[in-house]
N, C-alpha and C positions, 0 to 999 in steps of 0.2 A: 497725931504725926505724918505719918504712912499717909492718910489721906491728902493732907496739905499740901505736902508733898509733891505728890502726885497732880492735885489739881495748880501748885507754882510751877509744875513742870508743863501739863498743859498749855497754861498760858504764855510761858518760855516758848514752845513749842510753836507756838500762831507767828511770837515775832520771827523764831527762826526758818520759816516757812516764807516769809518776807524776806527777809534777811539773804534766803538762798536765790529768790527768784528775783530780786533788785539786781543782787549782783549780778546773775545769771546776765542782766541786761544792760547792765553798766549805769543803773538809775540811781538814784540818790535815795537815803532811808525817809525824808522828809515826805510830807503830804500823805493824805490820808489814803487807805488802800479803796479798790474799785473793783468792779466783777471785770475780768479780762476777755470778758465778750464784748459787755456791752458801755464798758467803763462807767457803768452805775456806781458813783459814791456809798462805799456801804456803811449803812447806820451802828450804832454800838450793840444792838441786839444780834446784827446779823455776823457780829465777829466775836461772838462768844465759842470760847475752844468746845468743839466737840456736836456740844450743844444746839447751835446755830446750824449746821451739818442738817442734824437730825431734824429740829425745826423746819428747816426750808427745803427737807425730804431732796437734798443731796442737787437743788437748784437756784439758780438765780433766782429772785424774789420779782425781777422786771423784765429779764429776757429769756427766763427759761431754763436758760444754756448749763447744762450741766458741770457741777462743783468738780474739782479732781478728787480724787481719794487722796491724793498725796496730802492735801492740809490733815483729814482728820487719823491717817496713819502717824504723819512725824508729831501729830498732838499729843496722840496716845503714846507712841514710842518715848516720845521726852519724858511726858507725866511717868511711866514705867521706870525709866534712866534714873529720873530725881529721886522718886519712892524708894527704888531699889538700893540706890549709891547712900540713901541714908540710913537705909535698915541695915548696910552691909557693914557700916560702923558702929552704929548701936552706941551711940555717946550721948551723953547730957548737955543740954542748952549750955552750961556755964564752964566748959571745956571749950577757952579758947583757940587754943591750938587746933584740938579737932573741929570745930566750926571753921578753921582754915582751910584744915584738909576738905574739908568735905566741898567747902566753897570752891577751891579749888580743880579737883576733879569733876565739880558740876561744871565749870567753864569749861576745862577739857571736850568733856563730853559734848556740852554744845557745839561748838566748834567743829568735833569729828559729824555730826551730826549735816548739820551746813555744808560739810565738805561732801556727807554721803549724799546729800539731796543733789550739788552743784555734780559729782560726777556721777550719777544716776540718769542726769538729764542731759547731762555736756559730753560723758566721759575726760572730764578735766578738771584736777584740781587746781584753786588759786594755789601760789607762794607763799600770798600773806596769812593764808589761814594757815597752811602747813606751820609755817615759821612762829607764829604765834604759839600755836599747840605745843610746837619743841622748847620755844622758852616757858610757857608754864610748866610743862611736865619737868625742867633744869628747875626750876626755883621750887615744886615740889619734891624732887630729889636732893636739892643740895640744904634745903634748910628744914625739913621735917622727912623725909623717910632717906636717909643715907644709904642703906644696904649693903650688900658686898660688893665687891669686886664686878662679880660674874648679874648682878642686875645692874650697873651702868656700862655694863659691855652689852647688856640685851638689845638697846637703843641701837648700838653700830653693826651688829650682828645681824639685827633684821633690816637694815637699812640695808646691807652689805648686798644679803641674800633677794631682796627686790632687785637693788642695781644691778647684780652679774646675771638674773634673768633679761631686765631692760639691753644691759651689754651686746649678751647672746642672740637675745631675738631683734633686735636693733629693735625695740621698742612694739615687737607687733606681740608678743606675748604679755608683756604690762609695762605701766606706763611709770615714768621716773618721780612720779607725784606720789603714786601707790608705795615708794621707797621712802620718802619723807613723811608720807604717812606712819609707816611702820617704825620708822627711827622715834617718833612721841610715845608710841605703844609701849616701846620695849623701855621708854625712861619709867613709862608712867607703871608700869605693870611688874617690873623685873624678870628675873631671868626666865622659873619655872611659869608663872603664867604667860609670860611674854609670848614664849615658843608655844606654849597649850592653846593662846588665843591665834598663832600663825597656823596651826593645824587645823583648829575650829572653823577657823575663816575659808580657809580652802576646801572641808567639807561640807559648810553649807554651803558655797559657792557652785561646789560639785551638785548638791541634792537639786539646787534650785535651779540650776541650768539643766539637769537632764526630766523635772517636772514640765517646764517648760517645753525643753524641746518634745516631752510627749504630749503637752495640750497642743503644739502647733502642727503634731501628725494628726491627732485625732479630729483635732478642729477645723483643718486644712487651712490654718491661718501663719501669713509671716509674722513674726515676731521679730524679726532684724531688722533694724535700721536701714540695714544694705540693700532690704528687699529682696535678700536672695537665701534667706531662711535662717531660723537659729541654728548652730552646730557648735561642737565643742572648740572649734577652731576662730568664732565669732570673736569679736571683740567686745568684751562686757565691761562693764565697770564696776571696779572690784573694791573699792573703798567701801559701799554699803555691808559686805560681806566683814573687809577688818574691822568694823568696827563695831560689826554684831559679834564677834569673836571675840571683841575685847571686852563687850559689857560682858559678855557671858560667863568668860572666863574667869572677870573681875569679884563680880557678885557672887560667883559660885565658886570663887578659890580654886580653881582648878590646876592641877598640877599633873596631866596626861603623859608624861613619861615615865613618872613614880607609878602611876595606876597602868601604864603599861609593862613597865620593868616589873612591877607585885605578879 
């Protein structure tokens, strides 16, 4: 079942790539996929998640232009998300309530992945995706995982934290889209896991930024989109770190504050 969920997730991840890229361009989801460099319509065997990338050696079969690593990364990541979410619940197929919960979680994290890709590429989080995620997490919290009052307040608390940073920094340190994303993450994970996801996302973001800064210094390449070099004050898309933190915290049932208190 884990293998099946990974394969399903990889297939969904391939579709999420299309959604993110076409959303960024404002184009319709209709029509077949094509090479972004030469416009060649891709055949079915060029669209198999992960394997097509390996088979084509990371290049278009016609123009030989390199295929972005984004495709295979999102496919593998989505596969791991699907498999780990199924594993986290450890349920049987005949448990209808559990199946609905899993479907809601998979739907929310699929939206999160699309948000991550769009934010990574544009530093912008579409409101429609954020509001859809909030709606789904509200449904989950209302009908399947009522939780405590703190679990209900987790969403508004995380939202207020990011919104305060946005107001104080006038949008320079954090975008308001991050606050909306944090709202749904808090509602989805509850208080202890939600706060753990928040802390973890800052840890991951700091570590990744430091690694990229070190690579930039050693390779003498400019990684910042502003052309001034990446620094701790550079604008960095934070949604991918938030989503990574939420995924890891959920799968591992993290309660960092209890651990730190102990």
